N, C-alpha and C positions, 0 to 999 in steps of 0.2 A: 263095179270094181274102180276104185281110185288107185292110179299107179304114180309113183313119184319116182322120177329117174335123173340121177346125177345133177340135183339141184345144188345150184349156186347162187348165193345173193350176198353182195356187200354193200355197205353204205361208207362211201369214200374210202379209206384206207382201212375200214375194220371189215373182215370177213365174217360173217354170222352164219352162212350156210356152205359148206365146202365140199359137196358131193353128196348129198341126202339120197338114199335109195330104200325104198319100201313099197309095199301094196297091202291094201286093205280089200278082202273078198266082201262081196254083197252080204249084208244082214250082220257083219262083225263089228264089233265094239274095239276099237284099238285106243289106249292111253298112250300119251306122250309125256315123258318125265325127262327131267334132267335139272341141271342148277340153275339158279336165276339168270338169266341174260344168256342161255345157250341157244336160244332162236326158236323156241316152240311157238311164238306168236307170229313170229316173221314166218315161219313155215306154213302156220295156218293161213296167214293172210295170201301166200301165194297157192295155197290149194284152191282158195274160193275166188282168187283172181283180183285181190286188192293190190297186190304187188306182183310184178313182172320179173321173173327168174333171170338172173345174167346168163346163166346157162342151165342145160337141162331142161326138163318140163314136167307138167303135172297132166296126167290125163285122166277124164271123168266122164264115164258113159263112152268111151271111145274117142273122145274130143281132146286135144290139147289145149288147155286154158287160155295159154299167151296166144293163141293163134284165132282166138274167137272175136269178133266184132262185139260192140258193145250191147247191140240187140241180142246176139246170140248168149252173153254172157248173162243178161238180164232173164234170159228164158231158162237157162240152166239154173239160175239161181231159185227159181220158183220151186225147185226141188230140194232146196235147202232149207233148213231150219238153224236159228244161231242161239245159243244162251250165252250170255255176255257175263263177266266175272262180278260186276256189281247189278246183275239184273237188267239195267238199262230200261227201268220203266220210267214213262214220262209222269212226272209229279202231279201235272195239272190235268191227267187224263184220268179217268175212273179204270178200274179193273177191266170192264168191258170195251173200253176204248182202246186202253192198250193193247188186248188180245187181238181185237180185230183189225188192228190199224193196217197192216200188209194187204189185207183183202179190200179195205177201204181205198187205199191209194191205188189199188189195181183196178178200180172202178165198180166195186161189187157195192151197190147201195140197198139192196134188198134186206130191210131190217130183220124180217124172219129168218132169212137165210143166214145173217150173220150172228144171230141170236142163237141159232141151232148149232152153227160151228163153235160159237164161244161157249155154250153150255157142254158141247163134246168133249172139247180139249180140257176144260176145268173138271170136267168128272173124271177124265182121263188120269190126272194129276191129283186126285184126292181133294180138291177143293170144294167139290159137289157131290151130293150122293149119285149111285149109280143112274145110268141115263134111263133104265127101265122103271124107276121111281119117278120119272118127271112129271106126271100127272097128279101126283099126291101133293098135299098141301104142305107138308115138310120142304119137298124139293122146292117148290114155288117160292116158299118164305126164305130159303137159304139163297136160292137165285136173286131174288130182290134185294137181298142184303147185301151180298157178294158182288154184284154187277154194279152199284154204285160206290163202292169205297175206292178211297184215292190210296196211291202208295203209302202214304204216311200213315194210314189205319191197318198196315199191314205188318206183320213179324218178319224178321229175315227170312226164315224158312218159306213164310206164305209169298213173298216177293220172289224168291227163287222158282216157286212151283208157278207163279204167273209167269215169270219168264219162260219156263219149259212149255207151259201151255200155248204160249204166243207162236214158240217154235214148231209146236205140232200144227198149227193152222194150215190147212191146205195139203194135209197128209203128204209131207216132204219123204224123200226117200234117203235122205242124208241128215244128220243132225250133228252141228258141232258146238263142243261145250268148252268155254275157256273158263277153268279155275271154277269150277259150279259148287265147290263147297268151301271157297275161300271167304272167311268171315263168320262161318256158322259154328255155333257149339258142336260138340262132339255126337249127341244124341240126333239133331237136326241134320249133321253130314251124314251120318248113316241112313237117314230116311231119304235123303236126295240121291244118294249113291243106289238105294234099293229101287227108287223110282226111275232112275236112269236104266237099271237092269229090266225093270218090267216092261218099260215103254219097248226097249229094244228087242224084247221078247214077243210083245203083243203087235207091234207095229211092223217088226221085220226091218227096222231102219238099219242103215249103215252109220256108225258113228264114230267120232273122234272125240278123244276127251284129253284136253290138256290140264295136267294136275300136278301139283307138288305132295298132295295126299297117298301115300302108299295104300293106306286102307282102301280108298276109293279103287286104285289099281286092283287089288287083290277082289274085291267086291263085284266091279263090274266088267274088267277086260276080259276079252277073247285072246287077245295080243297085246304086247307092249314093247314100244321101242322108247330107248333112252338116248338121247342128243348129248354130245359131249365134244367141244372143239370142233363145232360146226360139221359133225358126221355122225351117222347112227353107231354108237358105241355097244348097242345091245339090241337084239330084236329075239322075241321070241313069247312064250306063254308067262304068265304070272308064276306058274310052279318052277317054271326054269328061271324066270328073274330070282326067286327065292335061292336056287339052288347054285348059281353062278359063280365061278370062281375069278371071273375076269376084274383083276384090280380096279380099275376106275368105277366099275360099277358097284364092287364091293364096297369101296371108300363111300360111295354115295350113300348106299344101303345104310352102312354102319353110322354113318353120320345122322341120318334121318332117325334112326332108332336112339340115338343117344340124345337129340334134341327132344324127343317127347316123352323121355323117360324122368 
């Protein structure tokens, strides 16, 4: 379980987080929404230990993140996968090299082991046929083509899938998504949303999804929080979000609906 308690974070005179409280149960998917600049990315950086809170704490696996030494934080991060807004693939690396980068950097040099892991996660995100077809000529052909492609050879949706595949390497217990559908067309966005939901169910990972897309919220979330003025304005299920009468939340939802009409 992830616990966030009374979290505060300021930069100079600008207060970004002003007492954020929530928790995520194991295996759940939580979406974090709110206006641009409301602190969603700052909150995520505090959760994974890239920033240190001014007050309050984040606890993961019973450990307070800000109290851990560098070695312990690195160890904890081996249980985390990250999917970045722009996919963050290395242009000069192949799909295979991008996917197995973390394992390679952690000293895994056995190429068969690395290929097995890459095939597993790429099949999981739908870029390869199912693993039970691994010995077929079709699978081998698709793998040979895909593994040597560069990011420039991929569509936006394929890049996102490769980014998700990389996050799955090593079977993490937590996956953090930062605006996973930004820049994608509506059809591809729906495909990525469904992939997030399928992976959460299949691998029982605990997920946090930062998003502006309410369609994503309704598709993938078990629970959702909305940040406003540095605090949690709303916390509940997607159904409760739709039905809320809280003025600040209603205004956000109505503006979103107006923008997409």
